[in-house]
C-alpha positions in Angstrom: 79.6 53.1 54.9 78.5 50.0 53.0 81.3 48.4 51.0 79.8 49.0 47.7 79.4 52.8 48.3 83.0 52.9 49.3 84.0 51.1 46.0 81.7 53.7 44.2 83.3 56.7 45.6 86.8 55.5 45.0 86.1 54.2 41.4 88.8 55.6 39.1 91.2 56.8 41.7 94.7 55.5 40.8 97.2 57.2 43.2 97.0 57.4 47.0 97.0 61.1 46.6 93.7 60.8 44.6 92.3 58.6 47.4 93.3 60.9 50.0 91.5 63.8 48.3 88.0 61.9 48.3 88.2 60.0 51.6 86.0 61.2 54.3 82.5 61.2 55.2 79.4 61.6 52.8 75.8 62.6 54.0 72.5 62.1 52.0 69.6 64.1 53.4 66.2 62.7 52.3 63.2 65.1 52.5 59.9 65.6 51.2 57.8 69.0 50.7 54.3 69.6 49.7 54.6 73.3 49.2 57.6 73.1 46.5 58.7 76.5 47.8 62.5 77.3 47.5 64.3 75.8 50.4 67.7 75.6 52.1 69.1 72.6 53.4 71.5 72.9 56.3 74.0 70.4 57.6 75.6 71.5 61.0 78.2 69.3 62.6 81.3 69.1 65.0 84.4 67.3 64.1 86.6 65.2 66.7 89.5 67.9 65.9 87.4 71.0 66.0 86.1 70.7 69.6 82.9 72.4 70.3 83.0 74.6 67.2 80.0 74.1 65.0 80.7 74.0 61.3 77.8 74.4 58.7 77.2 73.7 55.1 74.2 74.8 53.2 72.6 74.0 49.7 69.8 76.2 48.2 67.2 74.2 46.4 65.4 76.7 44.2 62.9 74.3 42.5 62.5 71.4 44.9 60.3 68.2 44.0 58.0 66.4 46.1 60.8 64.1 47.3 64.4 65.3 47.3 67.9 64.1 48.2 70.6 66.7 49.2 74.2 65.4 49.4 77.0 66.8 51.8 80.6 65.9 51.8 83.3 66.2 54.5 86.3 65.0 52.6 89.9 65.7 51.8 91.9 68.1 53.8 88.8 69.1 55.7 88.2 65.6 56.9 92.0 64.8 57.6 92.6 68.1 59.5 89.4 68.2 61.5 88.6 64.4 62.0 85.5 62.3 61.8 82.1 64.1 62.3 81.0 63.2 65.8 77.8 65.1 65.9 75.4 66.5 63.2 72.0 68.2 62.8 70.2 68.4 59.5 67.5 71.1 58.7 65.2 72.0 56.0 64.4 75.9 56.0 61.7 77.4 53.9 61.1 81.3 53.9 63.4 81.7 57.0 61.6 79.0 59.0 63.0 75.6 59.9 60.2 73.1 58.7 62.0 70.0 59.5 65.1 69.0 61.4 66.7 65.8 62.4 69.8 65.2 64.5 72.3 62.6 65.6 71.9 61.2 69.3 75.0 63.3 70.5 73.9 66.6 69.2 73.6 69.2 71.9 
């Protein structure tokens, strides 16, 4: 993470407990669409402490624009208990079909 982003996320935290709750990993998925149909953006990932278990987060975009940014967070207890994200895959799904996906080098 770039230092200024780290400072932005930590801005306003006073106690170590507040910092503990927001420390983790943040992901921004940049995607485009020409159809402007409702879409679901899915982040599948594995954490160091979860072994081969695939965890998933989804965000439903009812009215996407031509260019979109969807943000995901793995923070707080989820981060501290599961560990760092070691592998990930991001997908954009329209009408039940994956129209775009991108994955980390380690994803299998």
